[in-house]
C-alpha positions as CSV (number, residue, x, y, z in Angstrom):
1,M,273.8,3.1,70.8
2,N,270.9,0.9,69.6
3,S,271.1,-2.3,67.7
4,A,268.8,-4.9,66.2
5,A,269.9,-8.2,67.8
6,L,272.3,-10.2,65.7
7,P,271.6,-13.9,65.6
8,A,273.0,-16.0,68.4
9,S,275.9,-18.2,67.2
10,D,274.0,-21.4,67.8
11,A,271.1,-20.2,65.6
12,R,273.3,-19.6,62.6
13,E,273.7,-22.2,59.9
14,G,275.6,-22.7,56.6
15,A,279.1,-22.4,55.3
16,L,279.3,-18.7,56.2
17,A,277.8,-19.0,59.7
18,D,280.9,-17.4,61.3
19,V,281.3,-14.6,58.8
20,A,279.6,-11.2,58.9
21,V,279.8,-8.4,56.4
22,L,280.8,-5.2,58.2
23,M,279.7,-1.9,56.6
24,P,279.9,1.5,58.2
25,A,277.4,3.9,56.6
26,Y,276.6,7.6,56.9
27,N,273.4,8.4,54.9
28,G,273.3,6.8,51.4
29,Q,270.5,4.4,52.0
30,D,270.3,3.5,48.2
31,D,274.1,2.8,48.1
32,V,273.7,0.5,51.2
33,A,271.0,-1.5,49.6
34,R,272.8,-1.8,46.2
35,T,276.0,-2.9,47.9
36,L,274.4,-5.6,50.0
37,A,272.4,-6.9,47.0
38,S,275.7,-7.4,45.1
39,F,276.8,-10.4,47.3
40,D,276.4,-13.7,45.5
41,E,277.1,-16.7,47.8
42,D,275.8,-20.2,48.1
43,A,275.0,-19.7,51.8
44,T,273.0,-17.3,54.0
45,I,274.9,-14.1,54.6
46,Y,274.8,-11.9,57.7
47,A,275.6,-8.2,57.4
48,L,276.0,-5.6,60.1
49,I,275.5,-2.0,59.1
50,V,277.0,0.5,61.5
51,D,274.8,3.6,61.0
52,D,277.1,6.5,61.9
53,G,274.4,9.0,62.9
54,S,272.6,9.1,59.5
55,T,269.7,11.5,58.9
56,P,267.3,9.8,58.4
57,P,268.6,6.7,60.1
58,I,269.6,3.8,57.8
59,V,266.9,1.1,57.4
60,A,268.0,-2.5,57.0
61,P,267.1,-3.4,53.4
62,E,265.5,-6.7,52.6
63,V,268.0,-8.7,50.6
64,P,267.2,-12.3,49.5
65,G,269.6,-14.8,51.1
66,M,270.8,-12.2,53.6
67,R,270.0,-11.2,57.2
68,V,270.8,-7.5,57.7
69,E,271.1,-5.9,61.1
70,V,271.7,-2.2,62.0
71,L,273.9,-0.9,64.8
72,R,273.1,2.7,65.4
73,M,275.8,5.1,66.8
74,P,274.4,7.9,69.0
75,K,275.9,10.5,66.7
76,N,278.2,10.9,63.7
77,G,281.6,10.1,65.1
78,G,283.5,9.0,62.0
79,I,284.4,5.7,60.3
80,E,287.1,4.9,62.9
81,R,284.6,4.8,65.8
82,A,282.0,3.1,63.6
83,L,284.3,0.2,62.7
84,Q,285.6,-0.1,66.3
85,A,282.0,-0.5,67.5
86,G,281.2,-2.9,64.7
87,I,284.1,-5.2,65.5
88,E,283.2,-5.2,69.2
89,A,279.6,-6.1,68.3
90,L,280.6,-9.0,66.1
91,A,283.0,-10.3,68.7
92,A,280.3,-10.2,71.4
93,R,278.0,-12.3,69.1
94,G,280.6,-14.9,68.3
95,F,281.4,-14.1,64.7
96,R,284.9,-15.2,63.7
97,Y,285.4,-13.2,60.5
98,A,284.5,-9.7,59.5
99,A,284.3,-9.0,55.8
100,R,284.6,-5.3,55.1
101,I,282.9,-3.4,52.4
102,D,281.7,0.2,52.0
103,A,278.4,1.5,50.7
104,G,278.6,2.0,47.0
105,D,281.1,-0.8,46.4
106,L,280.1,-4.1,44.9
107,A,281.3,-7.6,45.8
108,A,282.4,-10.1,43.2
109,P,280.7,-13.5,43.2
110,R,281.7,-15.9,46.0
111,R,284.1,-13.4,47.5
112,L,283.2,-14.4,51.0
113,A,283.5,-18.2,50.5
114,K,286.9,-17.9,48.8
115,Q,288.3,-15.6,51.5
116,R,287.0,-17.8,54.3
117,S,288.4,-20.9,52.8
118,R,291.8,-19.4,52.5
119,M,291.8,-18.1,56.0
120,E,290.6,-21.4,57.4
121,S,293.5,-23.1,55.7
122,E,296.1,-20.6,56.9
123,P,295.4,-19.8,60.6
124,A,298.4,-17.3,60.6
125,L,296.4,-15.0,58.4
126,A,294.7,-12.1,60.2
127,A,293.7,-10.1,57.1
128,L,293.0,-11.2,53.5
129,G,292.2,-8.8,50.7
130,T,291.6,-9.2,47.0
131,W,292.4,-7.5,43.8
132,T,290.0,-4.6,43.1
133,Q,288.5,-3.0,40.0
134,V,288.1,0.7,40.5
135,V,285.0,2.2,38.8
136,N,283.3,5.6,38.5
137,R,279.8,6.3,39.7
138,A,278.4,5.0,36.4
139,G,280.2,1.7,37.0
140,E,282.7,2.2,34.2
141,P,286.1,0.7,34.8
142,L,289.0,3.1,35.6
143,F,291.9,1.0,36.7
144,M,292.8,-2.2,38.6
145,L,294.4,-2.5,42.0
146,R,296.6,-5.6,42.2
147,P,298.4,-5.6,45.6
148,S,300.8,-8.5,46.1
149,A,299.5,-11.9,47.1
150,D,302.7,-12.7,49.0
151,A,302.8,-11.8,52.8
152,R,306.6,-11.2,52.7
153,A,306.3,-8.9,49.8
154,L,303.6,-6.9,51.6
155,R,305.9,-6.5,54.6
156,R,308.6,-5.1,52.4
157,T,306.4,-2.6,50.6
158,R,303.9,-1.8,53.4
159,L,304.9,1.9,53.5
160,L,305.4,2.2,49.8
161,R,301.8,1.4,48.8
162,S,298.7,0.3,50.7
163,P,299.2,-3.5,51.4
164,L,295.4,-4.2,51.2
165,V,292.4,-2.6,49.7
166,H,290.4,-1.9,52.9
167,P,286.8,-2.6,51.7
168,S,288.0,-5.9,50.1
169,V,289.5,-7.3,53.3
170,M,288.3,-10.2,55.5
171,L,289.5,-9.8,59.0
172,R,289.9,-12.3,61.9
173,V,287.9,-10.6,64.6
174,D,290.0,-12.0,67.5
175,A,293.3,-10.8,65.9
176,V,291.8,-7.3,65.4
177,L,290.9,-7.1,69.0
178,A,294.3,-8.5,70.1
179,V,296.1,-5.6,68.5
180,G,293.8,-3.0,69.9
181,N,290.9,-2.8,67.3
182,Y,290.4,0.1,65.0
183,R,291.7,3.4,66.5
184,V,290.9,7.1,66.2
185,M,294.5,8.4,66.6
186,Y,295.2,8.3,62.8
187,P,292.1,9.9,61.3
188,A,291.2,8.7,57.8
189,A,294.1,6.2,57.8
190,E,292.5,3.8,60.3
191,D,293.0,1.0,57.8
192,L,296.8,1.4,57.4
193,D,297.1,1.8,61.2
194,L,295.3,-1.5,61.7
195,F,297.2,-3.4,58.9
196,L,300.6,-2.3,60.3
197,R,299.7,-3.5,63.8
198,L,298.4,-6.8,62.5
199,M,301.6,-7.3,60.5
200,E,303.6,-7.1,63.7
201,R,302.0,-10.3,65.0
202,Y,300.3,-12.0,62.1
203,E,300.3,-12.5,58.4
204,C,298.4,-10.4,55.9
205,A,297.9,-11.4,52.2
206,N,295.7,-10.9,49.1
207,L,293.8,-13.3,46.9
208,P,295.2,-12.7,43.4
209,E,291.8,-12.4,41.8
210,L,289.0,-9.9,41.5
211,G,286.9,-9.6,44.7
212,L,285.6,-6.1,44.7
213,Y,284.4,-3.3,42.5
214,Y,285.4,-0.1,44.3
215,E,283.5,3.1,43.5
216,L,285.7,6.1,43.2
217,N,283.5,8.7,44.9
218,E,284.3,12.4,45.0
219,G,282.5,12.5,48.3
220,G,284.6,9.7,49.8
221,I,287.2,9.9,52.5
222,S,290.1,9.9,50.1
223,A,288.8,13.0,48.5
224,T,287.1,15.0,51.2
225,K,289.6,14.2,54.0
226,R,292.6,13.9,51.8
227,R,295.0,16.1,53.7
228,R,294.0,14.6,57.0
229,Q,294.6,11.1,55.5
230,I,298.0,12.1,54.1
231,V,299.1,13.6,57.5
232,S,298.0,10.4,59.3
233,T,299.8,8.3,56.8
234,L,303.0,10.3,57.2
235,R,302.8,9.9,60.9
236,L,302.5,6.1,60.5
237,Q,305.4,6.0,58.0
238,M,307.6,7.9,60.4
239,R,306.6,5.5,63.2
240,Y,307.2,2.3,61.3
241,L,310.1,3.5,59.0
242,D,312.9,1.0,58.6
243,P,316.0,3.1,57.6
244,A,317.5,0.1,55.9
245,N,314.5,-0.4,53.6
246,W,314.7,1.9,50.6
247,R,311.0,1.2,49.8
248,D,310.1,2.9,53.1
249,W,312.0,6.1,52.1
250,L,310.4,6.0,48.6
251,G,306.9,5.6,50.2
252,L,307.6,8.6,52.4
253,A,308.7,10.7,49.4
254,K,305.7,9.6,47.5
255,N,303.3,10.7,50.3
256,I,304.9,14.1,50.6
257,L,304.4,14.5,46.8
258,H,300.7,13.6,47.3
259,F,300.5,16.3,49.9
260,V,301.5,19.0,47.5
261,T,299.7,17.7,44.4
262,P,296.0,18.4,43.7
263,Y,293.7,15.4,44.1
264,R,292.3,15.6,40.6
265,A,295.8,15.7,39.1
266,L,296.8,12.6,41.0
267,R,293.6,10.8,40.0
268,L,294.2,11.5,36.3
269,L,297.8,10.4,36.5
270,K,296.9,7.2,38.3
271,T,294.2,6.4,35.8
272,S,296.5,7.1,32.9
273,L,299.3,5.0,34.2
274,A,297.0,2.1,35.0
275,G,295.5,2.3,31.5
276,K,299.0,2.1,30.0
277,R,299.9,-1.0,32.1
278,Q,296.7,-2.7,31.1
279,G,297.4,-2.0,27.4
280,H,300.7,-3.9,27.5
């Protein structure tokens, strides 16, 4: 793989010198540029795009206040391998934190500074997500995702619902490597696989405030690889299931229901229920 050289650790300056935005991308040059331009911080930002075999290759956009680098994978190998390579590259260059985001999503102002501050104050944290506003391609709000801010609550419900919104998460790079990095053995559920392994050794939590605008894309993994994702999630649920925790059983039943229910029907139901909750 080819890579533009990331800055050496002694050449980086500012409050976010040990933070790198990590974005895997496959085509979608315009989405890549729009997402990176959404970051609004009071310090220089470094971003690593892992180009997963795009045609034509992703070009690093010029973004004010940001240094953008591209790590090129030799061929399209999937998000799991792209993220694995990205974490390894950031570790080799001395970055302490990796802030995930996906092309098409938008960052809320000062997301990185808030997450880094919290993680610096709580060294036991290996992953810190945020609340997320789900929007359509036009940017219109659909529903909010508000995962628990409490690490203990996340442990209890980790198989009932996703404990963190993956593209909102800031990760401690050394912790990710300590548990084996991203893996390919649970296709399309690489995030849950990582979070469950992190929870065995560290704490994971969420900032109870908006940090991300997540674009619900019909071409995204949740739609195009839905069955693969559900099967991988079922495998993880069976591996980590606690027979004494009723929430684990409920999560297993919910995922089986997802397997037999059409994607569009689930999306409409989720949007409807979220709208009713926000109305009260």
